[in-house]
C-alpha positions in Angstrom: 0.0 -0.2 0.0 2.7 2.2 0.9 4.8 1.3 -2.3 0.9 1.6 -4.1 1.1 5.4 -2.7 4.8 6.9 -3.7 3.6 5.5 -7.2 0.6 7.7 -7.7 2.3 10.5 -5.8 5.2 10.3 -8.8 2.7 10.3 -11.2 0.9 12.8 -10.2 4.2 15.3 -9.8 4.5 13.6 -13.4 1.5 14.5 -14.5 1.7 18.3 -13.3 5.2 19.1 -15.5 4.0 17.5 -18.2 0.9 19.6 -18.3 3.4 22.1 -17.7 5.6 21.6 -20.2 2.8 21.1 -22.2 1.4 24.9 -21.8 5.0 26.7 -22.3 4.6 24.7 -25.4 1.0 26.4 -26.4 2.4 29.9 -25.8 5.6 29.7 -27.6 3.7 27.9 -30.4 0.0 29.5 -31.7 -0.2 26.1 -34.4 0.3 24.0 -30.8 -3.1 23.1 -29.2 -3.8 22.0 -25.7 -7.6 20.2 -24.4 -8.4 18.7 -21.5 -11.3 16.1 -21.9 -12.8 16.8 -18.3 -14.5 13.4 -18.9 -11.8 11.8 -18.5 -9.0 14.5 -17.1 -6.5 12.9 -20.3 -4.6 15.3 -22.2 -5.0 15.5 -25.7 -2.6 17.1 -27.9 -2.5 17.9 -31.3 -1.1 20.6 -33.8 -2.0 22.1 -37.7 -5.0 23.7 -35.8 -7.1 20.7 -36.9 -9.4 18.9 -34.9 -10.1 15.3 -36.4 -6.6 14.0 -35.0 -5.6 15.0 -31.2 -2.0 13.0 -31.7 -1.4 9.9 -30.2 -1.5 8.5 -27.0 1.3 6.5 -25.5 1.1 3.2 -24.4 2.4 0.3 -23.0 3.3 -3.9 -23.8 5.8 -6.2 -25.9 5.5 -8.7 -28.4 7.1 -11.7 -29.3 7.3 -13.7 -32.5 10.0 -16.8 -32.8 11.2 -17.1 -36.6 12.5 -20.1 -37.7 13.2 -21.4 -40.9 10.8 -23.3 -42.4 11.8 -26.6 -43.5 13.2 -26.9 -40.5 9.5 -25.9 -38.5 8.2 -28.6 -40.9 10.5 -31.1 -39.7 10.1 -31.1 -35.9 6.1 -30.6 -36.4 6.0 -26.8 -35.5 2.3 -24.9 -35.1 3.0 -22.9 -38.0 0.9 -19.7 -37.4 2.6 -17.9 -40.5 4.9 -17.3 -42.9 7.2 -13.9 -43.2 7.6 -13.9 -46.8 9.8 -10.8 -47.4 9.9 -7.2 -45.9 11.8 -3.5 -46.6 12.4 -0.4 -45.3 13.5 2.9 -46.6 13.8 6.7 -46.3 12.5 8.8 -47.8 14.9 12.6 -45.9 11.6 14.7 -45.5 11.2 16.3 -42.5 12.8 15.3 -38.8 8.9 13.5 -38.2 6.5 14.2 -40.3 6.3 12.0 -43.5 6.1 13.3 -47.3 3.0 14.5 -47.6 2.2 12.1 -50.6 3.6 9.4 -48.6 6.6 8.8 -51.1 9.2 6.6 -48.6 5.9 4.7 -47.7 5.0 3.8 -51.5 8.8 2.8 -51.9 8.9 0.4 -48.9 5.3 -1.6 -50.1 6.0 -1.9 -53.0 10.1 -3.2 -52.3 8.8 -5.0 -49.2 6.5 -6.7 -52.3 8.8 -7.6 -54.7 11.1 -9.3 -51.7 7.6 -11.7 -51.0 6.7 -12.0 -54.7 3.1 -10.9 -54.3 1.2 -8.6 -56.4 -0.6 -5.6 -54.9 -4.1 -7.3 -55.5 -2.8 -10.2 -53.5 -2.9 -8.1 -50.4 -5.8 -8.8 -48.0 -5.5 -6.7 -44.9 -2.9 -3.5 -44.0 -2.6 -3.1 -40.0 -1.7 0.6 -40.6 1.1 2.4 -38.3 -2.1 4.8 -37.6 -0.6 7.5 -34.8 -3.6 9.9 -35.4 -1.7 12.6 -36.3 -2.9 14.9 -39.6 0.6 14.5 -41.2 0.8 10.9 -41.1 -1.9 9.3 -41.3 -3.2 10.3 -44.7 0.2 10.1 -46.1 -0.1 6.5 -45.2 -3.4 6.3 -46.3 -2.8 7.9 -49.8 0.7 5.4 -50.4 -1.1 2.2 -49.3 -3.9 3.3 -51.7 -1.9 4.0 -54.3 1.1 1.4 -53.6 -2.1 -1.9 -52.9 -5.3 -0.6 -53.2 -8.2 -2.2 -54.1 -11.4 -3.5 -53.9 -11.3 -6.2 -51.0 -8.7 -4.5 -49.0 -9.5 -3.4 -45.5 -7.0 -1.0 -43.1 -6.7 -0.7 -39.2 -5.2 0.6 -36.8 -3.8 -1.4 -33.7 -2.4 2.2 -32.4 -6.8 2.9 -32.2 -6.9 -0.1 -29.1 -3.7 -0.3 -27.5 -1.7 3.4 -27.4 1.6 3.8 -30.0 3.9 1.1 -27.6 7.1 3.3 -29.3 9.4 0.9 -29.6 7.3 -2.1 -28.7 5.0 -0.8 -31.5 5.6 -3.0 -34.2 6.4 -6.1 -32.6 2.6 -6.2 -31.3 1.3 -5.0 -34.4 3.0 -8.0 -36.2 1.2 -10.5 -33.6 -1.7 -8.6 -33.8 -1.3 -9.6 -38.4 -0.3 -13.0 -37.2 -3.7 -13.4 -35.6 -5.4 -11.6 -38.0 -3.9 -14.7 -40.9 -5.0 -17.4 -38.0 -8.7 -16.3 -37.1 -9.8 -14.5 -40.6 -10.8 -11.5 -38.1 -10.1 -8.5 -38.0 -10.2 -6.2 -35.0 -12.0 -3.0 -34.9 -11.0 0.7 -34.7 -13.0 1.4 -32.2 -11.0 5.7 -32.5 -12.3 6.4 -35.6 -14.4 9.6 -35.9 -15.3 11.4 -38.2 -12.5 10.6 -40.8 -11.2 12.7 -43.6 -13.7 12.8 -47.0 -11.4 11.4 -49.0 -10.4 8.6 -47.0 -13.1 5.1 -48.3 -14.8 3.6 -45.3 -15.5 0.3 -47.5 -11.6 -0.1 -47.2 -10.8 1.2 -43.6 -12.2 -1.4 -40.7 -15.0 0.6 -38.3 -15.6 0.1 -35.0 -16.2 -3.6 -34.5 -14.1 -6.3 -35.3 -14.5 -7.6 -39.4 -14.8 -11.2 -40.6 -12.3 -11.2 -43.2 -10.5 -13.7 -44.9 -6.3 -12.9 -45.0 -3.6 -14.5 -47.5 -1.2 -11.6 -47.3 -0.8 -9.1 -45.2 1.4 -6.0 -44.5 2.2 -4.1 -41.0 3.8 -0.8 -42.0 6.2 0.5 -38.9 7.4 3.6 -38.8 9.5 6.4 -37.1 
């Protein structure tokens, strides 16, 4: 109980420091917005003057995947959940934090991944988006996905809509979500999808309920 009280006191002190720092930013930068959700007491951050995206919420977690050479796994009778068939990484060097607005670096990365895997864009059934709920990032990623692999049967969601941004742990946990989608044929919902941009095809985004969707080939986006 003493330890719990100490932790709670520290959390309160940390939040007070954070709030003061954010308010200083708000005064120094007129494009930075600070709001408080009075129902939850949660600080919501947003920039660029828009209300559709409040900025990402931090989370905590970890994911672990065991990778094994396919023939070795078959030989020992392993329960194979999914197969990693290809990947790539790129750097668009557009800005220290913002991606190219048209998602050029993302498009290049997706195309290189498909080439490595030997699959066509139409083969991709599902994309687990990086999706951090930032105005610059979300639409650039959406445009890139639609440019690289967009088709009528594609579905997109973001695991961060459920668990927040795990920073260094995000990619691993989202990879686990992709494996589960392939294994179960179910896509988790986007529970906090509110007021999407008019350019977004809502038939492609997973909504606020889980969706049955047969997934043979999936793509997991992780940016930083």
